[in-house]
N, C-alpha and C positions, 0 to 999 in steps of 0.2 A: 322216861321209861325206856328200857332197852328194847330193841327189836324182838328179841326172843320172848319177851313177856306179852307181846301183842297177840290178839286173837287173829285167826287166819284172814278174816275179811278186812281188818284194819291193815294187816301186813300186806295184803294184795294191793291195796290202794297205794301204799308207800312203794311197793315193788315196781309199780308202773313207772316210777321215776328214779328209783334208787337201786343201784347194783347190790348194795349191802343188804337191803331188805329182800331183794330177789334171792340172794344167796341163802339167807335164813329160811326163806320159804322152800327153796329147793332142798336144803338140808332136812327140813321138817318132813318132806314127803319122800325122801330117798328110801327110807325103810319100806314104805308102801309100794314104791316102784319095784324094789328088789323082790318083795314078797310076790307080787303079781307076775313078775318076769320068771321067777322060779316055778310058780304054779303053771304058767302057760308054756314054759319051755318044752320043746320036743323037737320039732323039725327046725326050729329057729334057735340060735344060741342065746343064752341068758344075757350076755353082754349086749347083744344087738337089741334085745327087748328092753333092757335098761336104758339104752340110748334113745330108743323110740319113746319110752315113758318120760324121759327127761325133756325131749322135744315137745311132747304133748303138754307137759306141765308148763314149760316156757311159753307155749302158745296160749294156754288157758289163762295165764295171769292177765295179759292185757284185754282178753275177751270177756272176762268175768264181769257180770253185772249183778250187784247185790239187790237191785230193785226187783229182780225177778223172783226173789223170795227163796232161792236155793242157797244152802250153805256152800261155801267154797270147797270144803272137803268132799262133798257129794259130787259137785261139778268137776273137780279135778280128777277124782277117781274115775268118773265116767269118761272123761277125755283120755286119760291114761289107758284104760282098758280098751276103749275103741281103737286107739292108735296101735296098741300092741296086737289086737285081734286082726286089724287090717294088715299089719305087717306079716303076721302068721299066714293069713289067707294068701297074700302075694307070694310068699316063699313056698307055701304048700302047693300052689297051682303047678309049679314046675317039678316038685319033688314027691308029692303024695296025693292020694285021692282026697276029695272033699270030705268024706266021712271022717278021716283022721283029724281034720281041723275042727269039725264039730265036736268030736270026742275030747279034744284038748280044751276047747272052750267050756264044755260041760263039766270038766274035771276041776274047775276053779272052785275053791272052798271059801269059808269065811276067813276074815283077817285075824291073824293071831300075831301079836307083837311082843316077842319075848325080850326085847331090848331093855337094858337097864338105863337109868338116867346118865350114868357115866359113859356108857358105850354110845348113847345117842349124841352126847356132847362131843366126844372124840370123832364120831362119824361126821358131824357137822363141820368140824374143823378140817378134817381130811377132804370132805367134799368141796369146800370152798377153795382149798389149795388145788385140788384136782381140776376144778372148773377153770381157774385162772391159768393152769398149765395148758389145758386144751385150747382155750382162747388164744394163748400166745403161739400155739403151734399151727393154727389155721391161717391159710393165706387169705388175702382180701377177697379173692373170688370164692373160696370155700365158705367164708363167713357170709358172703352175699347169698350164696346158694342155700346155706343153712337157714338164714333169715327167711327166705322165700318159703322153704319147707315148713318152718315154724309158723309162718303166716297162713298155713293151710293150703298152699298151692301144691298141685301134683308135680311130678317130675316134668311132665309135658308142659304144664302151665309155667313152671319155672324156666324151662328152656326157651319158651316163647317170650317171656318177660325179659330175660337176660340176653336174648338174641344168640343163643347157643344151641347145640344139639342135645337131644335127649340122652344120648350115650355120655356126653360130657357131664351132665348133671348126675347121672347114675355113678359114673366114675368118681366124681367129686364126693358124693355121699359115701361111697366105699372108702375113699381116703380119709374122710372125716371119722368114720367108724373105726378105721385102723388106728388113727391117731388117738382116739379116745381110749381104745383098748391098750395102746402103748402106755398112755399115762396111767391107766389102771394097773398094768403089769408093773410099771416102775413103782407104783404105790405099794403093791403087794411085795415086791422085791425088797423095798426099803423097810417093810415091817418084819421081814424074816431075819 
């Protein structure tokens, strides 16, 4: 049976040890991540929210426990939204009053997925290629920092764990986001 045919829960189990299964799962949830990023965007850029959503999903895969009785889709959506909202709060503290963040969070609506099967398949292929390009662009240190962040560590905890400064972690995450945006821009440029 192909990976695309597996239900989420079975795919999650395989994704814990298989990059291909992880790629299929990431592709499957990319539309959901984009949807929520678009709905929550305001003070934060959509691309930054998409990256935060992808990090949340990558973190959710190894942490998911089917024995708790929750569907992976509900668990993943909760993780994605929580991470995006936390990112918005962090960004909004410096740029906007708290009331604006609450309004952004309340503005979120129900999921509507207008994608066709053909566009979903194309999107999956593009996402897998994009993911590989990003991974190839990251330095060993950036990958190490990204792994810590995906494991749920804060920037401060990551700095302590890796024996580096908080600013170094923040700078590395900014570089990672720029590299991800660059890959995304190259993808869009290639399509036009």
